[in-house]
N, CA, C, O and the ligand as a Tripos MOL2 file, in Angstrom:
@<TRIPOS>MOLECULE
protein
  297   295    75     0     0
PROTEIN
NO_CHARGES

@<TRIPOS>ATOM
      1 N          63.1660   18.9300 -108.2120 N.3       1 MET1
      2 CA         62.9920   18.0450 -109.3640 C.3       1 MET1
      3 C          62.4100   16.7070 -108.9220 C.2       1 MET1
      4 O          61.5000   16.1690 -109.5530 O.2       1 MET1
      5 N          62.9490   16.1850 -107.8330 N.am      2 THR2
      6 CA         62.4220   14.9150 -107.3090 C.3       2 THR2
      7 C          60.9480   15.0550 -106.9410 C.2       2 THR2
      8 O          60.1450   14.1460 -107.1520 O.2       2 THR2
      9 N          60.6170   16.2190 -106.3850 N.am      3 GLY3
     10 CA         59.2280   16.4590 -106.0070 C.3       3 GLY3
     11 C          58.3050   16.4340 -107.2060 C.2       3 GLY3
     12 O          57.1900   15.9190 -107.1140 O.2       3 GLY3
     13 N          58.7410   16.9740 -108.3220 N.am      4 LEU4
     14 CA         57.9300   16.9830 -109.5400 C.3       4 LEU4
     15 C          57.6940   15.5660 -110.0420 C.2       4 LEU4
     16 O          56.5760   15.2010 -110.4080 O.2       4 LEU4
     17 N          58.7560   14.7740 -110.0540 N.am      5 ILE5
     18 CA         58.6290   13.3830 -110.5080 C.3       5 ILE5
     19 C          57.6590   12.6180 -109.6110 C.2       5 ILE5
     20 O          56.8160   11.8600 -110.0910 O.2       5 ILE5
     21 N          57.7880   12.8260 -108.3210 N.am      6 LEU6
     22 CA         56.9080   12.1570 -107.3560 C.3       6 LEU6
     23 C          55.4560   12.5520 -107.6030 C.2       6 LEU6
     24 O          54.5570   11.7120 -107.5690 O.2       6 LEU6
     25 N          55.2400   13.8470 -107.8530 N.am      7 THR7
     26 CA         53.8890   14.3340 -108.1190 C.3       7 THR7
     27 C          53.3100   13.6600 -109.3550 C.2       7 THR7
     28 O          52.1500   13.2480 -109.3540 O.2       7 THR7
     29 N          54.1120   13.5470 -110.4040 N.am      8 VAL8
     30 CA         53.6510   12.9130 -111.6430 C.3       8 VAL8
     31 C          53.3120   11.4450 -111.4030 C.2       8 VAL8
     32 O          52.3000   10.9520 -111.9000 O.2       8 VAL8
     33 N          54.1500   10.7490 -110.6500 N.am      9 ILE9
     34 CA         53.9100    9.3280 -110.3700 C.3       9 ILE9
     35 C          52.6150    9.1510 -109.5790 C.2       9 ILE9
     36 O          51.8090    8.2720 -109.8840 O.2       9 ILE9
     37 N          52.4200    9.9890 -108.5660 N.am     10 ILE10
     38 CA         51.2040    9.9000 -107.7580 C.3      10 ILE10
     39 C          49.9780   10.2060 -108.6160 C.2      10 ILE10
     40 O          48.9560    9.5280 -108.5150 O.2      10 ILE10
     41 N          50.0900   11.2300 -109.4610 N.am     11 PHE11
     42 CA         48.9880   11.6070 -110.3450 C.3      11 PHE11
     43 C          48.6330   10.4460 -111.2740 C.2      11 PHE11
     44 O          47.4600   10.1300 -111.4710 O.2      11 PHE11
     45 N          49.6650    9.8170 -111.8400 N.am     12 ALA12
     46 CA         49.4340    8.6910 -112.7470 C.3      12 ALA12
     47 C          48.7780    7.5280 -112.0080 C.2      12 ALA12
     48 O          47.8900    6.8620 -112.5410 O.2      12 ALA12
     49 N          49.2250    7.2930 -110.7790 N.am     13 ALA13
     50 CA         48.6600    6.1940 -109.9890 C.3      13 ALA13
     51 C          47.1830    6.4380 -109.6920 C.2      13 ALA13
     52 O          46.3650    5.5220 -109.7810 O.2      13 ALA13
     53 N          46.8500    7.6760 -109.3390 N.am     14 VAL14
     54 CA         45.4580    8.0080 -109.0460 C.3      14 VAL14
     55 C          44.6000    7.8610 -110.3080 C.2      14 VAL14
     56 O          43.4970    7.3160 -110.2610 O.2      14 VAL14
     57 N          45.1190    8.3530 -111.4300 N.am     15 MET15
     58 CA         44.3910    8.2200 -112.6900 C.3      15 MET15
     59 C          44.1690    6.7520 -113.0440 C.2      15 MET15
     60 O          43.1050    6.3710 -113.5330 O.2      15 MET15
     61 N          45.1920    5.9340 -112.7880 N.am     16 PHE16
     62 CA         45.0850    4.5020 -113.0880 C.3      16 PHE16
     63 C          44.0000    3.8480 -112.2320 C.2      16 PHE16
     64 O          43.2160    3.0290 -112.7120 O.2      16 PHE16
     65 N          43.9740    4.2300 -110.9580 N.am     17 LEU17
     66 CA         42.9830    3.6440 -110.0510 C.3      17 LEU17
     67 C          41.5710    4.0640 -110.4280 C.2      17 LEU17
     68 O          40.6350    3.2720 -110.3220 O.2      17 LEU17
     69 N          41.4160    5.3050 -110.8650 N.am     18 LEU18
     70 CA         40.0820    5.8100 -111.1690 C.3      18 LEU18
     71 C          39.5980    5.3720 -112.5420 C.2      18 LEU18
     72 O          38.4230    5.0510 -112.7190 O.2      18 LEU18
     73 N          40.5070    5.3590 -113.5140 N.am     19 PHE19
     74 CA         40.0720    5.1470 -114.8910 C.3      19 PHE19
     75 C          40.7890    3.9860 -115.5710 C.2      19 PHE19
     76 O          40.6510    3.7930 -116.7790 O.2      19 PHE19
     77 N          41.5530    3.2140 -114.8030 N.am     20 GLY20
     78 CA         42.3100    2.1170 -115.3720 C.3      20 GLY20
     79 C          41.4300    0.9230 -115.7200 C.2      20 GLY20
     80 O          40.2040    1.0300 -115.7650 O.2      20 GLY20
     81 N          42.0690   -0.2070 -115.9630 N.am     21 PRO21
     82 CA         41.3360   -1.4230 -116.3200 C.3      21 PRO21
     83 C          40.2500   -1.7270 -115.2970 C.2      21 PRO21
     84 O          40.4300   -1.4990 -114.1010 O.2      21 PRO21
     85 N          39.1200   -2.2450 -115.7770 N.am     22 GLN22
     86 CA         37.9810   -2.5220 -114.9060 C.3      22 GLN22
     87 C          38.3600   -3.3900 -113.7100 C.2      22 GLN22
     88 O          37.8130   -3.2320 -112.6180 O.2      22 GLN22
     89 N          39.2870   -4.2920 -113.9230 N.am     23 LYS23
     90 CA         39.6630   -5.2030 -112.8540 C.3      23 LYS23
     91 C          40.2320   -4.4540 -111.6560 C.2      23 LYS23
     92 O          40.0920   -4.8870 -110.5130 O.2      23 LYS23
     93 N          40.8760   -3.3200 -111.9370 N.am     24 PHE24
     94 CA         41.5330   -2.5800 -110.8660 C.3      24 PHE24
     95 C          40.8170   -1.2830 -110.5070 C.2      24 PHE24
     96 O          41.0310   -0.7190 -109.4340 O.2      24 PHE24
     97 N          39.9770   -0.8260 -111.4060 N.am     25 SER25
     98 CA         39.4130    0.5080 -111.2480 C.3      25 SER25
     99 C          38.4690    0.6120 -110.0620 C.2      25 SER25
    100 O          37.6660   -0.2870 -109.8150 O.2      25 SER25
    101 N          38.5710    1.7120 -109.3330 N.am     26 LEU26
    102 CA         37.6530    1.9830 -108.2360 C.3      26 LEU26
    103 C          36.2870    2.4070 -108.7570 C.2      26 LEU26
    104 O          35.3060    2.4290 -108.0130 O.2      26 LEU26
    105 N          36.2330    2.7430 -110.0420 N.am     27 MET27
    106 CA         34.9820    3.2230 -110.6300 C.3      27 MET27
    107 C          34.1520    2.0780 -111.2010 C.2      27 MET27
    108 O          33.0600    2.3070 -111.7200 O.2      27 MET27
    109 N          34.6560    0.8490 -111.1110 N.am     28 ARG28
    110 CA         33.9560   -0.2730 -111.7290 C.3      28 ARG28
    111 C          32.5720   -0.4630 -111.1200 C.2      28 ARG28
    112 O          32.3460   -0.1470 -109.9520 O.2      28 ARG28
    113 N          31.6830   -0.9650 -111.8960 N.am     29 ARG29
    114 CA         30.3420   -1.2440 -111.4170 C.3      29 ARG29
    115 C          30.2800   -2.6830 -110.9200 C.2      29 ARG29
    116 O          30.7170   -3.6150 -111.5950 O.2      29 ARG29
    117 N          29.7380   -2.8330 -109.7470 N.am     30 GLN30
    118 CA         29.5630   -4.1740 -109.1930 C.3      30 GLN30
    119 C          28.1490   -4.6370 -109.4600 C.2      30 GLN30
    120 O          27.2030   -3.8500 -109.5050 O.2      30 GLN30
    121 N          28.0380   -5.9470 -109.6350 N.am     31 HIS31
    122 CA         26.7370   -6.5530 -109.8210 C.3      31 HIS31
    123 C          26.3990   -7.3990 -108.6030 C.2      31 HIS31
    124 O          27.2730   -8.0330 -108.0110 O.2      31 HIS31
    125 N          25.1380   -7.4050 -108.2380 N.am     32 CYS32
    126 CA         24.6720   -8.2960 -107.1820 C.3      32 CYS32
    127 C          24.9140   -9.7350 -107.6150 C.2      32 CYS32
    128 O          24.5410  -10.1310 -108.7190 O.2      32 CYS32
    129 N          25.5430  -10.5210 -106.7330 N.am     33 SER33
    130 CA         25.8570  -11.8980 -107.0900 C.3      33 SER33
    131 C          24.6040  -12.7640 -107.1460 C.2      33 SER33
    132 O          24.6320  -13.8600 -107.7070 O.2      33 SER33
    133 N          23.5180  -12.2860 -106.5770 N.am     34 GLU34
    134 CA         22.2900  -13.0780 -106.5360 C.3      34 GLU34
    135 C          21.3950  -12.8250 -107.7370 C.2      34 GLU34
    136 O          20.8990  -13.7710 -108.3500 O.2      34 GLU34
    137 N          21.1830  -11.5530 -108.0820 N.am     35 CYS35
    138 CA         20.2070  -11.2450 -109.1290 C.3      35 CYS35
    139 C          20.8240  -10.4690 -110.2900 C.2      35 CYS35
    140 O          20.1490  -10.2390 -111.2930 O.2      35 CYS35
    141 N          22.0760  -10.0640 -110.1830 N.am     36 GLY36
    142 CA         22.7350   -9.4120 -111.3070 C.3      36 GLY36
    143 C          22.4610   -7.9320 -111.4360 C.2      36 GLY36
    144 O          22.9280   -7.3020 -112.3850 O.2      36 GLY36
    145 N          21.7110   -7.3540 -110.5010 N.am     37 THR37
    146 CA         21.4370   -5.9210 -110.5450 C.3      37 THR37
    147 C          22.7300   -5.1250 -110.4000 C.2      37 THR37
    148 O          23.5660   -5.4360 -109.5520 O.2      37 THR37
    149 N          22.8900   -4.0850 -111.2410 N.am     38 ILE38
    150 CA         24.0510   -3.2110 -111.1020 C.3      38 ILE38
    151 C          23.8830   -2.3890 -109.8390 C.2      38 ILE38
    152 O          22.8660   -1.7240 -109.6460 O.2      38 ILE38
    153 N          24.8900   -2.4430 -108.9830 N.am     39 LEU39
    154 CA         24.7910   -1.7730 -107.6940 C.3      39 LEU39
    155 C          25.1400   -0.2970 -107.8440 C.2      39 LEU39
    156 O          26.0240    0.0570 -108.6250 O.2      39 LEU39
    157 N          24.4530    0.5570 -107.1040 N.am     40 PRO40
    158 CA         24.6160    1.9990 -107.2710 C.3      40 PRO40
    159 C          25.9810    2.5030 -106.8500 C.2      40 PRO40
    160 O          26.5930    1.9740 -105.9220 O.2      40 PRO40
    161 N          26.4570    3.5400 -107.5460 N.am     41 PHE41
    162 CA         27.7170    4.1870 -107.2020 C.3      41 PHE41
    163 C          27.5220    5.6830 -107.3250 C.2      41 PHE41
    164 O          26.9650    6.1090 -108.3370 O.2      41 PHE41
    165 N          27.9230    6.5010 -106.4030 N.am     42 PRO42
    166 CA         28.5680    6.0850 -105.1490 C.3      42 PRO42
    167 C          27.5800    5.4320 -104.2140 C.2      42 PRO42
    168 O          26.3890    5.7410 -104.2320 O.2      42 PRO42
    169 N          28.0730    4.5440 -103.4120 N.am     43 ARG43
    170 CA         27.2070    3.8120 -102.5020 C.3      43 ARG43
    171 C          26.9270    4.6330 -101.2530 C.2      43 ARG43
    172 O          27.6630    5.5540 -100.8980 O.2      43 ARG43
    173 N          25.8380    4.2610 -100.6070 N.am     44 LYS44
    174 CA         25.5370    4.8340  -99.2980 C.3      44 LYS44
    175 C          25.7660    3.7380  -98.2750 C.2      44 LYS44
    176 O          25.0100    2.7670  -98.2330 O.2      44 LYS44
    177 N          26.7900    3.8730  -97.4530 N.am     45 PRO45
    178 CA         27.0580    2.8230  -96.4630 C.3      45 PRO45
    179 C          25.8760    2.6610  -95.5230 C.2      45 PRO45
    180 O          25.3410    3.6340  -94.9920 O.2      45 PRO45
    181 N          25.4800    1.4020  -95.3300 N.am     46 ALA46
    182 CA         24.3620    1.1180  -94.4390 C.3      46 ALA46
    183 C          24.8380    0.7370  -93.0440 C.2      46 ALA46
    184 O          24.0370    0.5800  -92.1220 O.2      46 ALA46
    185 N          26.1470    0.5900  -92.9030 N.am     47 SER47
    186 CA         26.6800    0.1950  -91.6080 C.3      47 SER47
    187 C          28.1300    0.6510  -91.5130 C.2      47 SER47
    188 O          28.7380    1.0530  -92.5050 O.2      47 SER47
    189 N          28.6620    0.5810  -90.3200 N.am     48 PHE48
    190 CA         30.0640    0.9490  -90.1250 C.3      48 PHE48
    191 C          30.9730    0.0500  -90.9570 C.2      48 PHE48
    192 O          31.9580    0.5100  -91.5350 O.2      48 PHE48
    193 N          30.6350   -1.2320  -91.0100 N.am     49 ARG49
    194 CA         31.4730   -2.1650  -91.7610 C.3      49 ARG49
    195 C          31.4680   -1.8010  -93.2500 C.2      49 ARG49
    196 O          32.5050   -1.8590  -93.9110 O.2      49 ARG49
    197 N          30.3070   -1.4290  -93.7660 N.am     50 GLN50
    198 CA         30.2350   -1.0400  -95.1780 C.3      50 GLN50
    199 C          31.0420    0.2220  -95.4460 C.2      50 GLN50
    200 O          31.6790    0.3510  -96.4910 O.2      50 GLN50
    201 N          31.0100    1.1550  -94.4940 N.am     51 ALA51
    202 CA         31.7840    2.3830  -94.6630 C.3      51 ALA51
    203 C          33.2780    2.0810  -94.6910 C.2      51 ALA51
    204 O          34.0430    2.7250  -95.4090 O.2      51 ALA51
    205 N          33.6770    1.0900  -93.8970 N.am     52 MET52
    206 CA         35.0930    0.7490  -93.8180 C.3      52 MET52
    207 C          35.5670   -0.0930  -94.9970 C.2      52 MET52
    208 O          36.6330    0.1580  -95.5590 O.2      52 MET52
    209 N          34.7710   -1.0890  -95.3670 N.am     53 TRP53
    210 CA         35.2430   -2.0930  -96.3100 C.3      53 TRP53
    211 C          34.4760   -2.0960  -97.6270 C.2      53 TRP53
    212 O          34.8180   -2.8460  -98.5410 O.2      53 TRP53
    213 N          33.4680   -1.2840  -97.7290 N.am     54 GLY54
    214 CA         32.6590   -1.2980  -98.9410 C.3      54 GLY54
    215 C          31.5870   -2.3580  -98.8530 C.2      54 GLY54
    216 O          31.5950   -3.2190  -97.9730 O.2      54 GLY54
    217 N          30.6730   -2.2710  -99.7820 N.am     55 GLY55
    218 CA         29.5850   -3.2340  -99.7920 C.3      55 GLY55
    219 C          28.2590   -2.5410 -100.0080 C.2      55 GLY55
    220 O          28.1460   -1.3230  -99.8670 O.2      55 GLY55
    221 N          27.2650   -3.3220 -100.3490 N.am     56 TRP56
    222 CA         25.9570   -2.7670 -100.6660 C.3      56 TRP56
    223 C          24.8640   -3.6720 -100.1150 C.2      56 TRP56
    224 O          25.0770   -4.8540  -99.8430 O.2      56 TRP56
    225 N          23.6890   -3.0780  -99.9590 N.am     57 ILE57
    226 CA         22.4670   -3.8480  -99.8760 C.3      57 ILE57
    227 C          21.8320   -3.7450 -101.2600 C.2      57 ILE57
    228 O          21.5010   -2.6510 -101.7190 O.2      57 ILE57
    229 N          21.6650   -4.8830 -101.9160 N.am     58 CYS58
    230 CA         21.1090   -4.8590 -103.2650 C.3      58 CYS58
    231 C          19.7320   -4.2060 -103.2530 C.2      58 CYS58
    232 O          18.8580   -4.6250 -102.4930 O.2      58 CYS58
    233 N          19.5240   -3.1740 -104.0920 N.am     59 PRO59
    234 CA         18.2290   -2.4870 -104.0970 C.3      59 PRO59
    235 C          17.1160   -3.3320 -104.6810 C.2      59 PRO59
    236 O          15.9370   -3.0250 -104.5080 O.2      59 PRO59
    237 N          17.4900   -4.3930 -105.3710 N.am     60 SER60
    238 CA         16.4910   -5.2250 -106.0320 C.3      60 SER60
    239 C          16.0380   -6.3850 -105.1590 C.2      60 SER60
    240 O          14.8400   -6.6010 -104.9740 O.2      60 SER60
    241 N          17.0140   -7.1430 -104.6140 N.am     61 CYS61
    242 CA         16.6600   -8.3580 -103.8720 C.3      61 CYS61
    243 C          17.0050   -8.2680 -102.3970 C.2      61 CYS61
    244 O          16.6390   -9.1560 -101.6270 O.2      61 CYS61
    245 N          17.7060   -7.2070 -101.9800 N.am     62 GLY62
    246 CA         17.9840   -7.0300 -100.5640 C.3      62 GLY62
    247 C          19.1750   -7.8130 -100.0430 C.2      62 GLY62
    248 O          19.4570   -7.7930  -98.8450 O.2      62 GLY62
    249 N          19.8770   -8.5030 -100.9350 N.am     63 THR63
    250 CA         21.0500   -9.2600 -100.5130 C.3      63 THR63
    251 C          22.1840   -8.3160 -100.1310 C.2      63 THR63
    252 O          22.4430   -7.3360 -100.8310 O.2      63 THR63
    253 N          22.8560   -8.6060  -99.0300 N.am     64 GLU64
    254 CA         24.0080   -7.8070  -98.6420 C.3      64 GLU64
    255 C          25.2360   -8.3820  -99.3270 C.2      64 GLU64
    256 O          25.5320   -9.5690  -99.1970 O.2      64 GLU64
    257 N          25.9520   -7.5320 -100.0600 N.am     65 VAL65
    258 CA         27.1490   -7.9740 -100.7600 C.3      65 VAL65
    259 C          28.3360   -7.1360 -100.3160 C.2      65 VAL65
    260 O          28.1780   -5.9980  -99.8740 O.2      65 VAL65
    261 N          29.5260   -7.7110 -100.4400 N.am     66 ASP66
    262 CA         30.7270   -6.9910 -100.0230 C.3      66 ASP66
    263 C          31.2390   -6.1200 -101.1720 C.2      66 ASP66
    264 O          30.5880   -5.9920 -102.2090 O.2      66 ASP66
    265 N          32.4130   -5.5260 -100.9690 N.am     67 GLY67
    266 CA         32.9560   -4.5740 -101.9320 C.3      67 GLY67
    267 C          33.2590   -5.1800 -103.2860 C.2      67 GLY67
    268 O          33.4700   -4.4510 -104.2550 O.2      67 GLY67
    269 N          33.2850   -6.4910 -103.3710 N.am     68 ARG68
    270 CA         33.5330   -7.1520 -104.6490 C.3      68 ARG68
    271 C          32.2780   -7.7910 -105.2280 C.2      68 ARG68
    272 O          32.3490   -8.5430 -106.2000 O.2      68 ARG68
    273 N          31.1280   -7.4890 -104.6270 N.am     69 GLY69
    274 CA         29.8780   -7.9960 -105.1740 C.3      69 GLY69
    275 C          29.5380   -9.4000 -104.7370 C.2      69 GLY69
    276 O          28.6270  -10.0190 -105.2880 O.2      69 GLY69
    277 N          30.2570   -9.9150 -103.7520 N.am     70 ARG70
    278 CA         29.9720  -11.2660 -103.2810 C.3      70 ARG70
    279 C          28.9700  -11.2280 -102.1450 C.2      70 ARG70
    280 O          28.9820  -10.3140 -101.3210 O.2      70 ARG70
    281 N          28.1010  -12.2330 -102.1070 N.am     71 LYS71
    282 CA         27.0770  -12.2880 -101.0840 C.3      71 LYS71
    283 C          27.6980  -12.4720  -99.7090 C.2      71 LYS71
    284 O          28.6410  -13.2450  -99.5460 O.2      71 LYS71
    285 N          27.1690  -11.7620  -98.7240 N.am     72 ILE72
    286 CA         27.6060  -11.9210  -97.3420 C.3      72 ILE72
    287 C          26.5600  -12.7460  -96.6120 C.2      72 ILE72
    288 O          25.3890  -12.3720  -96.5520 O.2      72 ILE72
    289 N          26.9880  -13.8610  -96.0630 N.am     73 GLU73
    290 CA         26.0800  -14.7090  -95.2820 C.3      73 GLU73
    291 C          25.9360  -14.1000  -93.8990 C.2      73 GLU73
    292 O          26.9240  -13.7410  -93.2580 O.2      73 GLU73
    293 N          24.6950  -13.9890  -93.4480 N.am     74 LYS74
    294 CA         24.4750  -13.4050  -92.1360 C.3      74 LYS74
    295 C          24.4610  -14.4780  -91.0600 C.2      74 LYS74
    296 O          24.2860  -14.1680  -89.8820 O.2      74 LYS74
    297 ZN         20.2520   -8.5830 -105.8800 Zn       75 ZN75
@<TRIPOS>BOND
     1     1     2 1
     2     2     3 1
     3     3     4 2
     4     3     5 am
     5     5     6 1
     6     6     7 1
     7     7     8 2
     8     7     9 am
     9     9    10 1
    10    10    11 1
    11    11    12 2
    12    11    13 am
    13    13    14 1
    14    14    15 1
    15    15    16 2
    16    15    17 am
    17    17    18 1
    18    18    19 1
    19    19    20 2
    20    19    21 am
    21    21    22 1
    22    22    23 1
    23    23    24 2
    24    23    25 am
    25    25    26 1
    26    26    27 1
    27    27    28 2
    28    27    29 am
    29    29    30 1
    30    30    31 1
    31    31    32 2
    32    31    33 am
    33    33    34 1
    34    34    35 1
    35    35    36 2
    36    35    37 am
    37    37    38 1
    38    38    39 1
    39    39    40 2
    40    39    41 am
    41    41    42 1
    42    42    43 1
    43    43    44 2
    44    43    45 am
    45    45    46 1
    46    46    47 1
    47    47    48 2
    48    47    49 am
    49    49    50 1
    50    50    51 1
    51    51    52 2
    52    51    53 am
    53    53    54 1
    54    54    55 1
    55    55    56 2
    56    55    57 am
    57    57    58 1
    58    58    59 1
    59    59    60 2
    60    59    61 am
    61    61    62 1
    62    62    63 1
    63    63    64 2
    64    63    65 am
    65    65    66 1
    66    66    67 1
    67    67    68 2
    68    67    69 am
    69    69    70 1
    70    70    71 1
    71    71    72 2
    72    71    73 am
    73    73    74 1
    74    74    75 1
    75    75    76 2
    76    75    77 am
    77    77    78 1
    78    78    79 1
    79    79    80 2
    80    79    81 am
    81    81    82 1
    82    82    83 1
    83    83    84 2
    84    83    85 am
    85    85    86 1
    86    86    87 1
    87    87    88 2
    88    87    89 am
    89    89    90 1
    90    90    91 1
    91    91    92 2
    92    91    93 am
    93    93    94 1
    94    94    95 1
    95    95    96 2
    96    95    97 am
    97    97    98 1
    98    98    99 1
    99    99   100 2
   100    99   101 am
   101   101   102 1
   102   102   103 1
   103   103   104 2
   104   103   105 am
   105   105   106 1
   106   106   107 1
   107   107   108 2
   108   107   109 am
   109   109   110 1
   110   110   111 1
   111   111   112 2
   112   111   113 am
   113   113   114 1
   114   114   115 1
   115   115   116 2
   116   115   117 am
   117   117   118 1
   118   118   119 1
   119   119   120 2
   120   119   121 am
   121   121   122 1
   122   122   123 1
   123   123   124 2
   124   123   125 am
   125   125   126 1
   126   126   127 1
   127   127   128 2
   128   127   129 am
   129   129   130 1
   130   130   131 1
   131   131   132 2
   132   131   133 am
   133   133   134 1
   134   134   135 1
   135   135   136 2
   136   135   137 am
   137   137   138 1
   138   138   139 1
   139   139   140 2
   140   139   141 am
   141   141   142 1
   142   142   143 1
   143   143   144 2
   144   143   145 am
   145   145   146 1
   146   146   147 1
   147   147   148 2
   148   147   149 am
   149   149   150 1
   150   150   151 1
   151   151   152 2
   152   151   153 am
   153   153   154 1
   154   154   155 1
   155   155   156 2
   156   155   157 am
   157   157   158 1
   158   158   159 1
   159   159   160 2
   160   159   161 am
   161   161   162 1
   162   162   163 1
   163   163   164 2
   164   163   165 am
   165   165   166 1
   166   166   167 1
   167   167   168 2
   168   167   169 am
   169   169   170 1
   170   170   171 1
   171   171   172 2
   172   171   173 am
   173   173   174 1
   174   174   175 1
   175   175   176 2
   176   175   177 am
   177   177   178 1
   178   178   179 1
   179   179   180 2
   180   179   181 am
   181   181   182 1
   182   182   183 1
   183   183   184 2
   184   183   185 am
   185   185   186 1
   186   186   187 1
   187   187   188 2
   188   187   189 am
   189   189   190 1
   190   190   191 1
   191   191   192 2
   192   191   193 am
   193   193   194 1
   194   194   195 1
   195   195   196 2
   196   195   197 am
   197   197   198 1
   198   198   199 1
   199   199   200 2
   200   199   201 am
   201   201   202 1
   202   202   203 1
   203   203   204 2
   204   203   205 am
   205   205   206 1
   206   206   207 1
   207   207   208 2
   208   207   209 am
   209   209   210 1
   210   210   211 1
   211   211   212 2
   212   211   213 am
   213   213   214 1
   214   214   215 1
   215   215   216 2
   216   215   217 am
   217   217   218 1
   218   218   219 1
   219   219   220 2
   220   219   221 am
   221   221   222 1
   222   222   223 1
   223   223   224 2
   224   223   225 am
   225   225   226 1
   226   226   227 1
   227   227   228 2
   228   227   229 am
   229   229   230 1
   230   230   231 1
   231   231   232 2
   232   231   233 am
   233   233   234 1
   234   234   235 1
   235   235   236 2
   236   235   237 am
   237   237   238 1
   238   238   239 1
   239   239   240 2
   240   239   241 am
   241   241   242 1
   242   242   243 1
   243   243   244 2
   244   243   245 am
   245   245   246 1
   246   246   247 1
   247   247   248 2
   248   247   249 am
   249   249   250 1
   250   250   251 1
   251   251   252 2
   252   251   253 am
   253   253   254 1
   254   254   255 1
   255   255   256 2
   256   255   257 am
   257   257   258 1
   258   258   259 1
   259   259   260 2
   260   259   261 am
   261   261   262 1
   262   262   263 1
   263   263   264 2
   264   263   265 am
   265   265   266 1
   266   266   267 1
   267   267   268 2
   268   267   269 am
   269   269   270 1
   270   270   271 1
   271   271   272 2
   272   271   273 am
   273   273   274 1
   274   274   275 1
   275   275   276 2
   276   275   277 am
   277   277   278 1
   278   278   279 1
   279   279   280 2
   280   279   281 am
   281   281   282 1
   282   282   283 1
   283   283   284 2
   284   283   285 am
   285   285   286 1
   286   286   287 1
   287   287   288 2
   288   287   289 am
   289   289   290 1
   290   290   291 1
   291   291   292 2
   292   291   293 am
   293   293   294 1
   294   294   295 1
   295   295   296 2
@<TRIPOS>SUBSTRUCTURE
     1 MET1         2 RESIDUE 1 A MET
     2 THR2         6 RESIDUE 1 A THR
     3 GLY3        10 RESIDUE 1 A GLY
     4 LEU4        14 RESIDUE 1 A LEU
     5 ILE5        18 RESIDUE 1 A ILE
     6 LEU6        22 RESIDUE 1 A LEU
     7 THR7        26 RESIDUE 1 A THR
     8 VAL8        30 RESIDUE 1 A VAL
     9 ILE9        34 RESIDUE 1 A ILE
    10 ILE10       38 RESIDUE 1 A ILE
    11 PHE11       42 RESIDUE 1 A PHE
    12 ALA12       46 RESIDUE 1 A ALA
    13 ALA13       50 RESIDUE 1 A ALA
    14 VAL14       54 RESIDUE 1 A VAL
    15 MET15       58 RESIDUE 1 A MET
    16 PHE16       62 RESIDUE 1 A PHE
    17 LEU17       66 RESIDUE 1 A LEU
    18 LEU18       70 RESIDUE 1 A LEU
    19 PHE19       74 RESIDUE 1 A PHE
    20 GLY20       78 RESIDUE 1 A GLY
    21 PRO21       82 RESIDUE 1 A PRO
    22 GLN22       86 RESIDUE 1 A GLN
    23 LYS23       90 RESIDUE 1 A LYS
    24 PHE24       94 RESIDUE 1 A PHE
    25 SER25       98 RESIDUE 1 A SER
    26 LEU26      102 RESIDUE 1 A LEU
    27 MET27      106 RESIDUE 1 A MET
    28 ARG28      110 RESIDUE 1 A ARG
    29 ARG29      114 RESIDUE 1 A ARG
    30 GLN30      118 RESIDUE 1 A GLN
    31 HIS31      122 RESIDUE 1 A HIS
    32 CYS32      126 RESIDUE 1 A CYS
    33 SER33      130 RESIDUE 1 A SER
    34 GLU34      134 RESIDUE 1 A GLU
    35 CYS35      138 RESIDUE 1 A CYS
    36 GLY36      142 RESIDUE 1 A GLY
    37 THR37      146 RESIDUE 1 A THR
    38 ILE38      150 RESIDUE 1 A ILE
    39 LEU39      154 RESIDUE 1 A LEU
    40 PRO40      158 RESIDUE 1 A PRO
    41 PHE41      162 RESIDUE 1 A PHE
    42 PRO42      166 RESIDUE 1 A PRO
    43 ARG43      170 RESIDUE 1 A ARG
    44 LYS44      174 RESIDUE 1 A LYS
    45 PRO45      178 RESIDUE 1 A PRO
    46 ALA46      182 RESIDUE 1 A ALA
    47 SER47      186 RESIDUE 1 A SER
    48 PHE48      190 RESIDUE 1 A PHE
    49 ARG49      194 RESIDUE 1 A ARG
    50 GLN50      198 RESIDUE 1 A GLN
    51 ALA51      202 RESIDUE 1 A ALA
    52 MET52      206 RESIDUE 1 A MET
    53 TRP53      210 RESIDUE 1 A TRP
    54 GLY54      214 RESIDUE 1 A GLY
    55 GLY55      218 RESIDUE 1 A GLY
    56 TRP56      222 RESIDUE 1 A TRP
    57 ILE57      226 RESIDUE 1 A ILE
    58 CYS58      230 RESIDUE 1 A CYS
    59 PRO59      234 RESIDUE 1 A PRO
    60 SER60      238 RESIDUE 1 A SER
    61 CYS61      242 RESIDUE 1 A CYS
    62 GLY62      246 RESIDUE 1 A GLY
    63 THR63      250 RESIDUE 1 A THR
    64 GLU64      254 RESIDUE 1 A GLU
    65 VAL65      258 RESIDUE 1 A VAL
    66 ASP66      262 RESIDUE 1 A ASP
    67 GLY67      266 RESIDUE 1 A GLY
    68 ARG68      270 RESIDUE 1 A ARG
    69 GLY69      274 RESIDUE 1 A GLY
    70 ARG70      278 RESIDUE 1 A ARG
    71 LYS71      282 RESIDUE 1 A LYS
    72 ILE72      286 RESIDUE 1 A ILE
    73 GLU73      290 RESIDUE 1 A GLU
    74 LYS74      294 RESIDUE 1 A LYS
    75 ZN75       297 GROUP 0 **** ****
């Protein structure tokens, strides 16, 4: 019985992360902080750091942004 409850809680948590409020959702679309272009999802990591922490190279202006859409200074 405990296992069933745990399964339901985990399922609900995963659903919340995938389809919950935009602020928390993993499915949210990020915008380039420089030009406002919607960044592609799923992303293709361009580096080990991007694979680990998320982030994009903006396809429009080439700015490197982190997982929250903020510009990364090189
Ligand atoms: Zn951009």
